[in-house]
KESENU-463453 format. One line per 8 residues: number of its first residue (from 1); their letters; for each residue x, y, z of N, C-alpha, C. Coordinates in steps of 0.001 Angstrom, whole numbers, plus 500000, padded with zeros to 6 digits. Layout:
N
NUM	A	X,Y,Z,X,Y,Z,X,Y,Z; ...
END
This chain:
389
1	XXXXXXXX	665673,261323,734875,665761,260647,735920,666525,258915,735030; 665844,258627,734189,666766,257387,733288,667960,257632,732877; 668294,258786,732325,669407,258717,731737,670630,258946,733008; 670395,259967,734189,671373,260357,735384,671547,258658,735971; 670255,257802,736071,670946,256094,736821,671370,255678,735693; 671607,255726,734325,671882,254583,733301,673334,254961,733566; 673749,256502,733540,675322,256779,733705,675725,256669,734740; 675143,256798,735423,675406,256029,737093,675781,254606,737229
9	XXXXXXXX	675299,253556,736423,675174,251992,736340,676580,252165,735405; 676119,252671,734541,678007,252208,733582,679062,252621,733951; 678969,254004,734602,680207,254054,735167,680673,253598,736618; 679652,253257,737400,679915,252246,738671,680566,250529,738439; 679762,249972,737078,679875,248663,736842,679866,248259,735817; 679943,248976,734227,680311,248736,732910,681570,248617,732683; 682785,247799,732590,683999,247977,732442,684306,248174,730437; 683269,247487,729820,683472,246988,728568,682618,248419,727474
17	XXXXXXXX	682068,249587,728333,681359,250752,727794,681854,252229,728448; 681640,252687,727250,681908,254294,727840,681001,255467,727526; 680574,255923,728320,679457,257456,727960,680592,258262,727366; 680594,258655,726230,681100,259395,725920,680420,261090,725773; 679378,260670,725171,678330,262353,725352,676771,262123,725889; 676379,263044,726398,675110,262609,726679,674424,264400,726329; 673265,264024,725397,672857,265514,724902,671775,265625,725598; 671792,267095,726070,670722,267654,726846,670482,269391,726062
25	XXXXXXXX	669025,269386,726472,668289,270639,725739,668258,272060,726768; 668814,271337,727869,669308,272098,728789,670408,273050,728965; 670327,274389,729831,671969,275134,729750,672588,274031,730645; 674100,273458,730033,674563,273005,730814,675176,273382,732069; 675375,274823,732252,675773,275132,733798,674571,274645,734921; 673396,274791,734251,672223,273816,735270,672366,272596,735687; 673481,272044,735101,673676,270337,735173,674586,269850,736225; 675295,271343,737337,676089,270600,737688,675996,269483,738483
33	XXXXXXXX	675038,268956,739311,675118,267678,739783,674837,266594,739122; 675131,266365,737096,674978,265313,736710,676680,264557,736904; 676182,262883,736966,676962,262301,737796,678259,261743,736865; 678538,262499,735941,679281,262264,734521,680136,263658,734465; 681764,264010,734468,682268,265147,733986,682518,265207,732456; 682394,266199,731605,682669,266328,730793,681970,265679,729282; 680888,265349,729472,679950,264428,728543,678824,265068,728088; 678535,266253,728752,677117,266842,728369,677172,267850,727200
41	XXXXXXXX	676457,267458,726224,676214,268975,725116,675000,269319,724941; 674970,269918,724362,673998,270321,723704,673702,270144,721798; 674493,269756,721355,675310,269683,720150,674551,267905,719325; 673842,267998,718421,673558,266455,718169,674416,265801,717102; 675044,267359,716375,676440,266914,716105,677490,266067,716830; 677781,266569,717723,678530,266182,718797,678533,264950,719148; 677340,264840,719536,676459,263618,719810,677081,262443,718937; 676561,262817,717720,677010,261757,716630,678214,261195,716168
49	XXXXXXXX	679155,261969,716029,680277,262001,716145,681266,261423,716861; 680698,261380,718263,681311,260860,719442,681021,259393,719844; 680049,258666,719097,678819,257825,719479,679280,256571,718568; 679253,255355,719077,679337,254096,718016,677699,253448,718227; 676743,253728,719407,675218,253681,719249,674503,254690,720339; 673492,254899,720227,672595,255875,720906,671849,255190,721960; 671544,255895,722873,670419,255447,723450,669805,256710,724222; 668167,256181,723070,667412,257564,723529,666355,257693,724899
57	XXXXXXXX	666355,257926,725132,665463,257938,726323,665320,259656,726859; 664744,260700,726058,664443,261804,726692,662916,261542,727093; 661847,260955,726755,660387,260650,726919,659793,261735,725831; 660357,262170,724865,659635,263548,723857,659611,262901,722658; 658510,262544,722121,658328,262103,720764,659156,263270,719252; 658780,264326,719471,659206,265144,718990,661005,265295,718566; 661640,265678,720011,663014,265536,719840,663464,264079,719728; 663413,263143,720028,663498,262156,719944,663009,261433,718387
65	XXXXXXXX	662554,261808,717640,662421,261408,716031,663445,262148,715739; 663909,263356,716004,665021,263923,715319,666475,263680,715741; 666346,263169,716721,667604,262275,717060,667886,260981,716194; 667093,260309,716459,667038,259350,715933,667489,259232,714447; 666714,260136,714001,666852,260017,712455,668336,260208,712279; 668784,261561,713021,670512,261760,712837,671216,260877,713016; 670996,259761,713825,671707,259003,714057,671409,257917,713249; 670508,257523,712598,670579,256437,711467,670995,257143,710112
73	XXXXXXXX	671226,258036,709917,672047,259176,708508,673402,258794,709067; 673811,258837,710114,675386,258360,710345,675567,256614,710746; 674141,256207,710300,674402,254643,710434,674680,254137,711583; 674084,254492,712474,673693,254263,714115,672997,253784,714823; 672702,252125,715152,671751,251925,716267,671380,252265,717149; 670224,252468,717336,669372,253144,718549,668950,252323,719355; 668915,252181,720502,668106,251389,721836,667541,253093,722297; 666235,252811,722185,665375,253335,722989,664131,253200,724698
81	XXXXXXXX	664135,254189,725276,663677,253492,726260,662234,254734,726402; 661168,254611,724824,660460,255852,724627,659216,255391,723944; 658561,254610,724676,657288,254007,723778,656482,254944,723428; 656499,256046,723965,655513,257366,723361,656145,257168,721606; 657217,257588,721287,657788,257671,720606,657723,256669,719460; 657820,254933,720289,657519,254225,719114,655951,254145,718478; 654876,254438,719355,653730,254385,718780,653334,255724,718152; 654167,256618,717876,653497,257514,717408,654923,257692,715472
89	XXXXXXXX	655938,257756,715771,656692,257814,714595,657797,256408,714594; 657709,255619,715661,658695,254109,715506,658549,253392,714489; 657292,253608,713448,657528,252131,712340,657699,252646,711246; 657776,253941,711164,658600,254819,710119,659707,254496,710319; 660678,254973,711785,662360,254994,712497,662480,253727,711848; 661660,252273,712084,662292,251241,712464,662371,250421,710737; 662140,251059,710199,662630,250882,708505,663794,251791,707974; 664313,252538,708947,665243,253706,708311,666916,253196,709524
97	XXXXXXXX	666415,251981,710151,667592,251805,710834,667129,250600,711814; 668533,250330,712361,667976,249558,713231,667696,249976,714956; 666379,250049,715364,665710,250674,716370,665295,249582,716993; 665953,249704,718505,664860,248701,719490,664258,249139,720848; 663467,249217,721295,663037,249403,722717,664081,248312,723565; 664536,249173,724625,665303,248784,725544,664468,247451,726693; 665088,246634,727081,664860,245796,728523,664953,246910,729593; 663635,246400,730436,663142,247507,731479,662127,247859,731839
105	XXXXXXXX	661677,248535,730943,660739,249056,730730,659571,247907,730357; 658020,248145,730621,657351,247160,730840,657644,246699,728826; 657501,247051,727807,657127,246501,726399,658836,245367,726626; 659606,246298,727092,661124,245526,726651,661167,243718,727408; 660341,244326,728826,660484,243349,729762,659689,242237,728835; 658252,242151,728494,657555,241384,727973,657874,240865,726580; 658674,241519,726046,659886,240882,724833,661025,240133,725704; 661877,240347,726140,662729,239660,726928,661709,238049,727351
113	XXXXXXXX	660662,238356,728116,660032,237080,727872,659247,236218,727095; 659223,236857,726274,658524,236215,725161,659669,234894,724109; 661036,236352,724315,661954,235558,723800,662157,233904,724802; 662266,234012,725967,662443,233081,726641,661357,232161,726512; 660177,232758,726355,658597,231245,726376,659384,230797,724939; 659447,231370,723839,659409,230996,722452,660501,229433,722324; 661346,229698,723262,662669,229270,723028,662436,227791,724102; 661604,228024,724903,661213,226967,725322,659889,226062,725105
121	XXXXXXXX	659596,226357,723424,658410,226034,723382,657031,225831,723486; 657098,227319,724476,655988,228172,724749,654876,228621,723017; 653610,228922,723524,653196,229424,721919,652095,230902,723089; 652912,231831,723090,652296,233230,723310,650666,233293,722833; 649809,233391,723816,648343,233956,723180,648196,235527,723939; 648823,235559,725019,648162,237236,725735,649883,237475,726385; 649734,238864,725694,651010,239370,726370,650258,240676,727600; 650896,240557,728580,650108,241012,729972,650797,242098,730863
129	XXXXXXXX	650273,243045,730895,650784,243939,732044,650255,243846,733164; 650883,243908,734676,649996,244356,735832,650369,245618,736048; 648915,246111,736454,649019,247801,736314,648160,247921,737929; 648899,248688,738958,648895,248623,740422,647537,249661,740191; 647727,250627,739701,645874,251524,740020,645603,252332,738526; 644643,252668,739000,643906,253531,737654,643120,254380,737991; 642873,255442,737186,642026,256454,737603,641765,257174,736517; 640858,257363,735435,641124,257493,734275,640889,259544,733960
137	XXXXXXXX	640488,259920,735292,640246,261132,735443,640848,262167,736380; 642291,261943,736630,642492,262079,737726,642741,263780,738132; 642771,264117,739589,643012,265758,739565,644148,266155,739459; 644563,267818,739159,645970,267971,738862,646108,268158,740425; 645640,268542,741422,645861,268083,742817,646276,266935,743228; 645946,265552,743074,646388,264450,743066,647757,264275,742620; 647661,264428,741287,648733,264305,740598,649841,265096,741048; 649905,266394,741544,650819,267403,741853,651515,266252,743174
145	XXXXXXXX	650426,266021,744433,650968,265577,745480,652195,263899,744976; 651451,263232,744108,652014,261913,743755,653302,262306,743478; 653332,263082,742178,654626,263744,741226,655971,264103,742382; 655233,264792,743390,656285,265228,744253,657149,263793,745495; 655841,262882,745621,656234,262069,746523,657286,260939,745915; 656782,260714,744588,657708,259576,743592,658910,260153,743071; 658872,261693,743018,660228,262196,742380,660222,261938,741071; 658834,262427,740034,658626,262090,738871,657637,263026,738541
153	XXXXXXXX	658216,263527,737204,657228,264893,736531,655595,264596,736889; 654838,265503,736799,653648,265609,737235,652880,265045,735561; 653356,265286,734377,652772,264484,733302,653498,262809,732754; 654307,262888,733322,654524,261262,733721,653693,260705,734856; 653727,261285,735914,652590,260562,737022,650959,260788,736623; 650658,261832,735667,649668,261619,735031,648988,260372,733863; 650024,260205,733162,649769,259429,732132,649939,257904,732935; 650846,257179,733813,650500,256207,734536,648985,256481,735090
161	XXXXXXXX	648817,257007,735772,647657,257144,736646,646220,256660,735705; 646197,257477,734694,644939,257424,733699,645042,256487,732713; 646139,255584,732715,646204,254522,732036,646821,254712,730395; 647154,256030,730139,647636,256342,729161,648936,255683,728946; 649587,255270,729529,651264,254939,729492,650801,253128,729424; 649889,252877,729960,650032,251070,729964,649589,250856,728245; 648397,251758,727783,647653,251543,726362,649061,251921,725243; 649939,252616,725489,650598,253252,725004,652055,251849,724644
169	XXXXXXXX	652507,251332,726183,653443,249911,725946,652775,248754,725688; 651301,248802,725530,651007,247373,725053,650762,247364,723507; 650166,248259,723144,650386,248818,721795,651643,248326,721081; 652529,249301,721160,653900,249139,721203,654153,246863,721198; 653833,246527,721914,653966,244894,721816,653099,244343,721026; 652078,244378,721256,651304,244220,720274,651325,244322,718304; 651639,245818,718292,652826,245626,716893,653577,244868,716620; 654434,244791,717991,656055,243984,717668,655874,242716,717532
177	XXXXXXXX	654487,241812,717847,654769,240601,718367,653266,240227,717415; 652692,240877,716673,651503,241010,715511,650148,240067,716650; 650129,241160,717286,649001,240923,718324,648075,241875,718033; 647080,241273,718570,646135,242677,718203,644911,243260,719974; 644136,243698,719917,643398,244044,720795,641739,243462,721135; 641113,243509,721859,639961,242522,721969,638831,243664,721970; 639351,244950,722310,638588,246146,722036,639213,247677,722347; 638654,248414,721986,639304,249886,722156,639579,249941,723822
185	XXXXXXXX	640622,250836,723721,641074,250905,725135,641362,249636,726202; 641293,248253,726047,641900,247118,726364,640771,246562,727496; 640832,245917,727942,639728,244796,728887,640348,245460,730412; 641598,245037,730623,641836,245939,732058,640960,244980,733013; 641226,243873,733097,640185,243067,733966,640749,243312,735242; 639954,243730,736351,640165,243545,737915,640364,241914,738621; 641562,242077,738851,642162,239867,739008,642737,240432,740672; 641670,238959,741034,642140,238782,742419,642800,237184,742287
193	XXXXXXXX	643189,237083,741096,644088,235483,741032,644510,235891,739331; 645450,235646,739319,646114,236042,738150,646005,234609,737507; 646281,233654,737878,646013,232344,736874,644234,232567,736108; 643191,232751,737169,641937,232837,736628,641705,233674,735824; 642355,235030,735695,642052,236130,734478,642773,235924,733392; 643932,235203,733834,644826,234897,732138,644102,234165,731725; 643367,232833,732128,642531,232172,731458,641414,232409,730661; 641104,233460,731624,639777,234364,730483,640815,235043,729441
201	XXXXXXXX	641627,235666,729379,642537,236171,728299,642749,235059,727243; 643314,233888,727875,643612,232851,726818,642657,232750,726076; 641091,232651,726938,640145,232077,725545,639409,233029,724442; 639857,234359,725282,639298,235288,724084,640667,235779,723349; 641774,235444,723628,642737,235367,722251,642542,234150,721315; 642233,233087,722114,642084,231896,721077,640605,232037,720268; 639785,232797,720639,638290,233200,720119,638734,234259,718842; 639580,234637,719043,640142,235828,717729,640926,234956,717020
209	XXXXXXXX	641347,233846,717304,642519,233098,716845,643635,234286,716426; 643923,234972,717442,645158,235914,717294,645786,236330,718567; 646464,235804,718861,647193,236593,720155,647017,238370,720311; 646727,238259,721933,646048,239928,722287,647187,240658,722936; 647546,241720,723260,647922,242553,724408,646401,242891,725319; 646773,243002,726601,646130,243727,727603,646591,243659,728858; 645395,243992,729737,646442,244327,731527,645523,243848,732235; 646305,243797,733698,645062,243558,734360,645641,244563,736026
217	XXXXXXXX	644504,244478,736535,644540,245601,737882,644602,244633,738837; 645712,243989,739681,645943,243032,740596,644860,243533,741989; 644665,242986,742502,644054,242722,743846,644284,241575,745010; 645505,241765,745601,645384,240895,746602,646790,239699,746172; 647376,240720,745102,649111,239613,744687,649784,241216,743971; 650597,241123,743892,652021,242076,743648,651306,242570,741987; 651421,243992,742185,651434,244737,740454,653259,245196,740013; 653001,245500,738923,653945,246569,738590,655448,245625,737597
225	XXXXXXXX	654602,243925,737209,655027,242901,736521,654769,242847,735281; 655204,241876,734416,654640,241697,733455,654130,239899,733326; 653326,239529,731760,653169,238212,732264,652601,237704,730707; 652818,236383,730062,652516,235959,729480,651532,234869,729697; 650456,234391,728673,649607,233510,728598,649919,232575,727679; 650433,231655,727520,651005,230759,726594,650035,229375,726868; 650363,228267,725845,649893,226897,725547,651165,226205,725250; 651111,225238,725313,652364,224192,724706,651762,223040,724101
233	XXXXXXXX	652468,221928,723911,651780,220780,723390,651445,220196,724293; 650449,218868,724135,649913,218065,724810,650997,217290,725551; 651471,216881,724999,652683,215578,725177,653664,216058,726263; 653303,217822,726492,654171,218040,727305,653543,218471,728940; 652364,218436,728671,651805,218712,729895,651719,218078,731048; 652125,216813,731206,652730,215861,732598,654339,216955,733259; 655023,217030,732316,656655,217685,732626,656216,218698,733340; 654857,219639,732554,655102,221115,732874,654317,221106,734157
241	XXXXXXXX	653016,219937,734234,652556,219865,735625,653506,220146,736924; 654663,218992,736154,655318,218528,737190,656379,219765,737645; 656617,220569,736718,657298,221502,736812,656619,223153,737502; 655441,222797,738116,654662,223887,739086,653744,224910,738137; 653883,224442,736791,653211,225717,735847,651652,225229,735872; 651330,223669,736974,649658,223595,736447,649536,223281,735492; 648104,222605,735676,647590,221408,734436,647303,222170,733161; 647209,223413,733422,646762,223615,731478,645504,224212,731564
249	XXXXXXXX	645160,224443,730365,646480,224248,728944,646563,225409,728840; 646398,226602,729508,647015,227694,729601,647891,227907,730726; 649134,228077,730437,650094,228807,731619,650800,229798,731780; 650918,230465,732571,651168,231473,732769,652848,231941,733220; 653657,232451,732633,654718,232883,732635,654762,234216,733057; 655336,234081,734344,655468,235824,735305,656713,236765,735404; 656775,237774,735201,658236,238493,735154,657850,239761,736336; 658056,239246,737569,657183,240297,738761,657944,241360,738859
257	XXXXXXXX	658947,241919,737681,659794,243481,737964,660067,243773,736885; 660370,244913,736372,661173,245705,735372,661757,246830,736041; 663088,246619,735960,663839,247861,736737,664451,249049,735866; 664060,249296,734804,663976,250714,733801,665506,250715,733835; 665903,251703,734320,667607,252271,733919,668419,251110,733948; 668442,249988,735011,669408,249156,735204,669024,248059,734167; 668168,248020,733376,668340,247009,732509,668504,247325,731394; 668769,248683,730800,668871,248811,729525,670216,248471,729012
265	XXXXXXXX	671132,248471,729716,672359,248053,729224,672423,246701,728622; 671548,245375,729222,671741,244175,728496,670937,244721,726950; 670619,245368,726584,669669,245498,725223,671089,246436,724768; 671750,246885,724718,672667,247947,724685,673774,246887,724324; 674146,245799,725072,675380,244844,724809,674486,243702,723920; 673203,243639,723574,672584,243031,722617,673153,243068,721415; 672838,244535,721118,672828,245048,719920,674308,245341,719362; 675498,245561,720408,676568,245439,719987,677287,244091,719656
273	XXXXXXXX	676529,242918,720260,676882,242104,720121,676541,241242,719007; 675779,241824,718136,675204,241469,716779,673848,240782,717004; 672750,240892,718152,672019,240359,718508,670872,240867,718302; 670577,242065,717309,669516,242561,716830,668817,243114,717262; 667126,243264,716722,665985,244259,717313,665662,242942,718675; 665318,243725,719887,664568,242972,720971,662749,243354,720462; 662712,244660,720605,661407,244670,720303,660935,246449,719115; 660482,246633,718321,660280,248070,717965,658414,247802,717157
281	XXXXXXXX	657869,249007,716924,656817,249142,716734,656233,248125,715435; 657261,248079,714425,657237,246793,713162,656717,248023,712360; 657080,247879,711037,656813,248536,710219,655490,248466,709348; 654863,247748,709801,653109,247416,709356,652557,247384,710427; 652241,248414,711436,651585,248535,712516,650155,248272,712158; 648936,247644,713070,647782,247881,713034,646908,248601,714289; 647644,248891,715035,647333,249573,716810,647921,250684,716747; 647058,251841,717481,647927,252800,717574,646806,253278,718808
289	XXXXXXXX	647299,254558,719241,646822,255214,720826,646237,256877,720201; 644711,256285,720502,644082,258252,720071,643929,258335,721644; 643584,259542,721066,643491,260447,722242,641729,260889,722283; 641278,260166,724073,640071,260280,724422,640040,261803,725186; 638909,262528,725023,638526,263359,725470,638431,263043,727459; 638567,263791,728356,638611,263602,729353,637253,264542,729913; 636851,265747,728941,635758,266334,729289,635686,267624,728212; 634430,268145,728254,634095,268596,727627,634974,270241,726832
297	XXXXXXXX	634923,270602,725579,636041,271592,725268,635690,272350,724387; 635974,273593,724030,635187,274452,723078,636406,274616,721893; 635855,275250,720843,636970,275630,719789,637863,276735,720367; 639107,276665,720245,639728,277390,720503,641073,277014,721736; 640050,276221,722549,640953,275568,723440,642052,275086,723192; 643462,275239,723789,644869,275059,724016,644919,273835,724218; 645503,272709,724159,645882,271638,724113,647347,271492,724326; 647796,271626,725712,649413,271618,725973,649819,270476,725895
305	XXXXXXXX	649474,269429,725945,649791,268160,725781,648958,267244,725772; 648983,266006,725242,647874,264940,725227,648597,264123,726087; 649833,263351,726176,650219,262479,727209,650496,263130,728436; 649793,262796,729466,649882,263033,730495,649512,264678,731006; 648193,265074,730424,647920,266177,730524,646075,265992,731056; 645869,266956,731426,644357,266700,731699,642834,266827,731161; 643119,267085,729932,642426,267207,729055,641978,266008,728015; 642813,265318,727828,643287,264057,727094,643724,262399,728011
313	XXXXXXXX	643195,260966,727394,643878,260238,727914,644154,259431,726757; 644880,258263,726868,645164,257441,725439,644247,256499,725544; 643680,255579,724822,643122,254412,724310,644067,253436,723331; 643839,252067,723442,644533,251686,722150,643284,251330,720963; 643718,251552,719728,642800,251001,718952,643729,250681,717639; 642194,250273,716852,642678,249387,715771,642558,250371,714510; 643605,250763,713729,643895,251414,712982,642832,251718,711379; 642516,250717,711275,641792,250330,710174,640225,250717,710392
321	XXXXXXXX	640112,250580,711956,638729,251044,712497,638448,252626,712660; 640068,253078,712914,639955,254519,713226,640713,255166,712232; 640542,255226,710941,641752,255935,710098,642166,257407,710021; 641161,258271,710870,641577,259404,710688,641772,259822,712471; 641767,258590,712853,642429,259169,714613,643528,260041,714650; 643698,260838,715873,645366,261519,715848,645695,260922,716784; 647136,260782,716507,647625,259827,717600,648072,260791,718749; 647802,260215,720002,647815,260979,721226,649071,261937,721403
329	XXXXXXXX	650288,261177,720696,651458,261813,720980,651777,263102,720188; 651017,263039,718969,651063,264210,718207,650778,265951,719184; 649755,265545,720119,649141,266451,720724,650060,267233,721691; 650434,268245,720862,651287,269457,721981,651524,271024,721426; 650515,271704,722303,650815,272972,721943,649429,272632,720522; 648442,272221,720659,647614,271916,719729,645992,272820,719974; 645864,273395,719080,644242,274099,718736,643458,273601,718614; 641700,273657,719546,641053,272390,718867,639850,273587,718057
337	XXXXXXXX	639203,272643,716846,638605,273925,716042,637469,273873,716092; 636889,272238,716536,635358,272163,716735,635073,271901,718388; 633924,271608,718581,633818,271670,720178,633806,269820,720175; 634398,269383,721341,634840,267882,721760,633298,267685,723278; 633210,266818,722990,632364,265870,724197,633657,264929,724984; 632578,264853,726169,633927,263502,726920,633780,262296,726453; 634792,261619,726507,634634,259930,725555,634759,260193,724190; 634873,261606,723850,635012,261443,722159,636825,261111,721577
345	XXXXXXXX	636496,260524,720836,638020,260180,720189,638628,261701,719407; 639781,262114,719487,640009,263028,718553,640422,262951,716946; 640034,263332,716025,640459,263132,714946,641032,264041,714109; 641548,264025,712898,642103,265301,712253,641650,266693,711834; 640133,266377,711847,639200,267558,711811,639083,268398,712590; 639037,267762,714002,639122,268307,715089,639967,269064,715387; 641310,269317,715148,642421,270035,715564,643458,270757,714773; 643832,271596,714891,644921,272333,713987,646732,272208,714747
353	XXXXXXXX	647011,271193,714041,648007,270463,714439,649025,272103,713701; 650725,271696,714652,651464,272557,714089,652326,271603,713393; 653151,272287,712635,654082,271462,711690,655257,271162,712619; 655743,269521,712281,656866,268866,712763,657248,267789,712140; 658065,267441,712166,658532,266187,711648,657693,264784,711845; 657513,265182,713290,656667,263592,713713,655431,263679,712956; 655014,264517,712191,653357,264911,711994,653540,264421,710335; 654681,265100,710103,654901,264506,708347,655689,263005,708096
361	XXXXXXXX	655689,262502,709431,655834,261190,709466,654958,260367,709535; 653400,260909,710163,652792,260313,710854,651615,260124,709412; 651288,261189,708690,650879,261425,707644,651001,260476,706706; 652340,260158,706419,652880,259781,705246,652540,258506,705400; 653172,257782,706570,652672,256465,707347,650931,255980,707107; 650458,256831,707472,648517,256691,707133,648471,256512,706219; 648415,257287,705380,648452,257386,703485,649067,255884,702963; 649907,255540,703358,650393,254538,703203,649887,253147,703219
369	XXXXXXXX	649565,252901,704667,648900,251610,705443,647355,251856,704711; 646808,252748,704512,645244,252995,704391,644671,252829,703202; 645969,254116,702336,645432,254152,700916,646758,254411,699802; 648001,253179,699770,648589,252894,698915,648754,253374,698039; 647588,253467,697152,647776,253669,695673,646916,254939,695801; 646192,255657,696648,645697,257131,696765,646645,258036,697068; 646106,259358,697009,646811,260877,697365,645725,261218,698505; 646389,260915,699684,645301,261220,700872,645767,262729,701092
377	XXXXXXXX	644359,263675,701385,644559,265109,702213,644284,264738,703257; 644448,266022,704064,644537,265898,705715,644280,267243,706117; 643021,267596,706352,642606,269079,706716,643457,269362,708267; 643747,270686,708416,644202,271640,709460,645293,270953,709574; 646212,270936,709184,647926,270481,709247,648572,271347,708718; 648926,272710,709990,649709,273493,709710,651024,273717,708716; 650327,274858,708303,651254,275497,706954,653086,274768,707440; 683392,251398,720505,681964,251290,721319,682375,252418,722183
385	XXXXX	681561,253018,721820,681098,254530,722297,679929,254395,722966; 679311,254935,723747,678204,254989,723974,677774,256862,724370; 676692,256541,723445,675982,258190,724005,674695,257922,724079; 674006,258988,725011,672783,259231,725525,671922,260461,724660; 671136,260148,723853,670297,261410,723312,669370,261494,723951
END
């Protein structure tokens, strides 16, 4: 959906950009309805050779990692709409080339709001998202219904519903801006008044003496946007109250929408103009998203997918407190080797993970972050042209 919508936008409204190639893993003959002729390819080489910048919107951690590494080998910058990749391999990749999350999804929208706030002298304390609905263990039948109704995949629908997506997005923001979490899985406050909830979260951040990331579940006001809770200089308080932001000390800045593919072009133009990174997972992350079991499972059970599946959901964790956890983005056709109970966080001791470049990156990064001078062994690790990847 992201690729189709972005291609239509560039084709119809952007005179300064040209879509030269679109990389797909599908057979080209099955994509006769694609909105632009002559650009589809199955070749990463062809994509790279015809590009000045790559927009990565595959939603796939493993494929996206491969594409971005190839782009960096060719010296190309990458704009991504793939928070799942960012929290899995994004920190390693951010040290290899220009990688930035795009404005339009919640992390990029929060980053844009952060830039505006800092330029106005605000000090962000809380990076917040407004989530419309949460069900930690939805049924396959419900997800199939909502998938058809919303026109998106079942795994996307499930990851939105069980909270995995918001956990991932907020972790990217936390790592990118040096924020932390108050507890595993975030607070997720039920909220009837955003200003009241913002004050509670602001006080939590100040008690920690560090900005935090979190989300609220609104009732009585619209969901779907992002917000910051900020402080400002005391001598600006009369002016800020006059500007209708209240008496303080906590001020709430709200961006009530995020328009996904319609906003990606803003970040593309930013990079091409030399504006640099809007947001990435940083090269020294402190947060990750672990996989928490939704139900009891036995050894030998196959995990088809972590993100968007019916066996696990993601929860934000501090890496230092959970050094052996498996990032949920790595769970794909993974075999359990030990029994798992509901609510249990999966570690590398619990699973046999298929080899992949993404796995290599995660293990290398984990070793460097936690044991920079030691050799760590891990169990059960199997033996201006524009293009979209």
